[in-house]
C-alpha positions in Angstrom: -145.0 85.1 -80.2 -148.1 87.6 -78.7 -149.4 86.2 -75.1 -152.2 86.7 -73.6 -151.7 86.6 -69.8 -154.6 84.6 -68.0 -155.9 86.8 -64.7 -153.7 84.5 -62.3 -150.5 86.3 -63.3 -150.2 90.0 -62.8 -151.3 92.8 -65.8 -148.1 94.4 -65.0 -146.5 91.1 -67.1 -147.6 93.2 -70.3 -145.1 96.2 -70.4 -142.4 94.0 -68.6 -142.5 91.6 -71.7 -143.0 94.0 -74.8 -139.7 94.1 -76.1 -139.6 89.8 -75.8 -143.1 89.5 -76.9 -144.8 92.4 -78.7 -148.4 92.6 -78.9 -148.9 90.4 -75.4 -152.1 91.5 -73.4 -153.8 91.0 -70.2 -156.9 89.2 -69.9 -158.0 92.0 -67.7 -157.5 94.6 -71.1 -160.2 92.8 -72.9 -163.0 92.7 -69.6 -162.5 88.8 -69.5 -160.9 88.5 -66.1 -164.0 86.7 -64.7 -165.0 85.2 -68.1 -164.8 81.2 -68.5 -161.9 79.3 -69.7 -163.7 78.5 -73.0 -164.2 82.1 -74.1 -160.7 83.1 -73.3 -159.8 80.3 -75.4 -161.9 81.5 -78.1 -160.5 84.8 -77.6 -156.9 83.8 -78.1 -157.7 81.7 -80.9 -159.3 83.9 -83.2 -157.0 86.9 -82.3 -153.5 84.7 -82.8 -152.5 84.7 -79.0 -150.4 81.8 -76.9 -151.9 82.0 -73.5 -150.1 82.1 -70.6 -151.5 80.8 -66.9 -150.4 79.3 -63.9 -153.6 77.2 -63.7 -154.2 73.4 -65.2 -157.4 73.8 -66.9 -156.1 75.4 -70.1 -153.1 72.8 -70.3 -155.9 70.1 -69.8 -157.9 71.7 -72.4 -154.8 71.8 -74.9 -155.6 67.6 -74.6 -159.0 67.8 -75.3 -158.9 70.8 -78.2 -155.5 71.2 -79.8 -154.0 74.0 -80.9 -154.7 77.0 -81.9 -154.3 78.7 -79.1 -150.8 77.4 -77.9 -150.3 77.2 -74.1 -147.9 78.0 -71.8 -148.4 76.5 -68.2 -146.0 78.2 -65.6 -145.6 76.0 -62.6 -143.6 78.0 -60.9 -145.8 78.6 -57.5 -145.7 81.8 -55.4 -143.3 84.3 -56.9 -143.2 87.7 -57.6 -144.2 89.5 -61.0 -140.4 90.2 -61.5 -139.4 86.3 -61.2 -142.2 85.3 -63.8 -141.4 88.1 -66.2 -136.9 86.6 -65.7 -138.9 83.2 -66.1 -140.2 83.9 -69.1 -137.3 86.1 -70.5 -134.8 83.2 -69.5 -137.2 80.9 -72.1 -137.6 83.0 -74.9 -136.1 81.3 -77.4 -137.5 78.1 -76.2 -140.8 79.9 -76.6 -140.3 81.0 -80.0 -139.5 77.4 -81.3 -142.7 76.4 -79.4 -144.6 78.7 -81.5 -143.2 77.4 -84.8 -143.7 74.2 -84.2 -146.9 73.2 -86.2 -147.3 70.0 -83.9 -146.9 71.0 -80.5 -149.8 72.1 -77.9 -148.4 73.1 -74.9 -145.2 74.2 -73.2 -144.4 73.7 -69.3 -142.1 75.9 -67.8 -141.0 74.8 -64.2 
C-alpha cells in the first residue's frame, strides 16, 4: 500500500514509514501542498496512492466519489510525528487488509 500523506502531516513520515509502506510520498514532494483537494484526489487516483489525512474533507469526498483512491482518516488530534508513525505501524496489517478490500473506501484510525 502506497500512502500519499496530506499537507497536515509531516513530510518526515515518508522516511519513517518506508519499510512498512514502500513507495509512499508526501504532497509536498509533488508540489501539491497548496493544491485543492480535488487535485490531490486525482493525483492519488492516477498514481495508485491511498490518501492519509487528519482532515475530514477526504473522508467526505470518499462518500461522494468512492474509490480509488482509498482514504485513511487519522483522528488522533495533536501528536508528534513519531506518534503518528507508531500509530500507522501498529495498524499496518489492518491497512493492508483495507487495501485489498475492493469495497472499502475509507479507514478511520482514532
